[in-house]
C-alpha positions as CSV (number, residue, x, y, z in Angstrom):
1,M,-60.1,-216.7,-135.0
2,D,-58.6,-216.8,-131.6
3,K,-59.1,-214.2,-129.0
4,D,-55.7,-212.5,-129.5
5,N,-56.1,-212.1,-133.2
6,E,-59.6,-210.7,-132.7
7,C,-58.0,-208.2,-130.3
8,V,-55.7,-206.9,-133.0
9,C,-58.3,-207.0,-135.8
10,N,-60.9,-205.0,-134.0
11,L,-58.5,-202.5,-132.5
12,M,-58.5,-199.7,-135.1
13,P,-62.2,-198.8,-134.8
14,E,-61.9,-198.8,-131.0
15,V,-58.9,-196.5,-131.1
16,L,-60.5,-194.0,-133.4
17,E,-63.6,-194.0,-131.2
18,F,-61.5,-193.4,-128.1
19,I,-59.5,-190.6,-129.8
20,E,-62.8,-188.9,-130.7
21,E,-64.4,-189.5,-127.3
22,F,-61.4,-187.9,-125.5
23,G,-60.6,-185.3,-128.1
24,L,-57.0,-186.4,-128.5
25,D,-54.7,-186.1,-131.5
26,E,-53.5,-189.5,-132.8
27,T,-49.9,-188.7,-131.8
28,I,-50.9,-187.7,-128.3
29,F,-52.9,-190.9,-128.0
30,G,-49.8,-192.9,-129.0
31,Y,-47.6,-191.1,-126.5
32,R,-50.0,-191.7,-123.7
33,A,-50.9,-195.2,-124.6
34,I,-47.4,-196.7,-125.2
35,D,-45.0,-193.8,-125.5
36,D,-45.0,-194.1,-129.4
37,W,-46.4,-191.3,-131.4
38,R,-46.6,-193.4,-134.6
39,V,-48.6,-196.3,-133.2
40,V,-51.9,-195.2,-134.8
41,D,-50.3,-194.9,-138.2
42,R,-48.7,-198.3,-137.8
43,L,-52.0,-199.8,-136.7
44,R,-53.6,-198.4,-139.8
45,K,-50.9,-199.6,-142.2
46,D,-49.2,-202.7,-140.9
47,G,-50.9,-203.7,-137.7
48,V,-49.3,-204.1,-134.3
49,T,-48.1,-207.0,-132.2
50,I,-50.5,-208.7,-129.8
51,R,-48.4,-207.3,-126.9
52,V,-48.8,-203.7,-128.2
53,A,-52.6,-204.3,-128.8
54,K,-53.0,-205.5,-125.2
55,K,-51.2,-202.4,-123.9
56,I,-53.4,-200.1,-126.0
57,K,-56.6,-201.9,-124.8
58,R,-55.4,-201.7,-121.2
59,F,-54.7,-197.9,-121.6
60,M,-58.1,-197.2,-123.0
61,K,-59.9,-199.3,-120.3
62,E,-58.0,-197.4,-117.5
63,A,-58.7,-194.0,-119.2
64,R,-62.4,-194.7,-119.4
65,E,-62.4,-195.8,-115.7
66,N,-60.6,-192.5,-114.8
67,P,-61.4,-189.9,-117.5
68,E,-59.8,-187.0,-115.5
69,S,-56.4,-188.6,-116.1
70,Q,-56.7,-187.9,-119.8
71,R,-57.3,-184.2,-119.7
72,P,-54.7,-182.4,-121.8
73,A,-51.8,-181.1,-119.7
74,R,-51.4,-177.4,-119.6
75,K,-47.6,-177.3,-119.4
76,K,-45.2,-175.1,-121.3
77,P,-42.8,-176.8,-123.7
78,A,-39.6,-178.0,-122.0
79,R,-37.5,-175.4,-123.8
80,L,-39.6,-172.6,-122.4
81,R,-39.6,-174.1,-118.9
82,A,-35.7,-174.3,-119.1
83,R,-35.5,-170.6,-120.1
84,A,-37.8,-169.5,-117.2
85,A,-35.6,-171.5,-114.8
86,A,-32.4,-170.0,-116.0
87,P,-31.0,-167.1,-113.9
């Protein structure tokens, strides 16, 4: 098995460990990693491309190097921010 295929095959356990470590929901992980809330589900069912797997691994590596960047944002939803900004 070459290095790229190994990257994709071993990714799901790594992702689940990361999600638990950072206390993220699977959809939030997907948004933050590659701007796709369904990526964990796709990884579980069909797998992902090598390119997507590399992006996910890079995201997890960078997040572990700077854990403060992964704290949940405390923002109001956009619709509530828009109402507050209206005159």
